[in-house]
N, C-alpha and C positions, 0 to 999 in steps of 0.2 A: 495552626495558622491557616486559614482557608486556600482552598483550591485556587480563587479566581487571585488572590494576592499575590500568590505564586507564580502563576502564569503572567501577571502584569509584571512582577521582578524579571521574569527571563525575558518577557516581551522587552523593557527597558533596557537591560543587560545586553540583548540583542543588537539593539537600534544603535548602542553607543560604541558597540566594538564595529559595525559598521560605517559608522561614521567618522571612529578613530581609524579603521584603516581605510576609506579614500582620503581622510586626513587634508590638509591644503594641497592643491596641485601645487606642482613646482612653476615658478615664473621662468627657468631657463628656455624653453622654448618659442614662447611670446618674445623674449627679449632678443634669442637672436633672430627671428624672422624681424623683428624691428631693425635690427642692425643690417642685415641683409639688405630689406626694401631701402634704407636708407645709402646704402653703398651703391647700389644701382640706379636711384635715383641721382646720387653725384655723377657716376660715370657717364649715365645718359646726359645731364646737364654740359658734364666737360663736353661730350662729344657734340652737343647741341651748339656751345659756345664757340666750337674750334671750326664747326662745320659752318655757322652765321659768318664768324667775324674774321677767320684768317682765311678762308677759301672764295662764301661766295661775296663778302663785299669789296675784297680787293682785287677779285678776279671778275667782278660780274660782267663788265664791257666785254672781257676778250671771252668768255665762254659760249660754246655754240647753242643753240636753241634749244637741241634734243636733251645735251648734257647741262643747261639751266632749269628743265623739266624734272629731271631726274632728281637731281641736288635737291629741289627745293621740295621733292615730293619725302625725299629723306629725312630735310629739316621736318617738315609737316610731322613724319611719323616719329622722329626722335623727343616730341612734345611730350610722349607717354612719360617725361619724367615728371610730369605731374600728378599721375595717377599712383607713382609709385611712393611719390614723396607723399600723397595723402593715407596710402597705406602704411607708411612707415609713422606717420602722425597715430595714425589709428591702433596699430599695435604696441606704440608707445605707450596710449592714452588706457 
């Protein structure tokens, strides 16, 4: 057998070994990240709803202006649940 054929066969075997050792990567880290982002999105959404409907809506007229400003700023910051939900969808896809 010519030396070129032997070298070609060895290269083929080594490339197959490399492919089989790397194989298909596990989907567990991506799945766990998806679930974590989903849970964070749900918790932020619940906090947003609680702050918006239970605290601000029912007590808006009785709140002082500095407190209103702080609560509305916090409400705007809680809207990051949109971003975490998009991350969850992205990792899920």
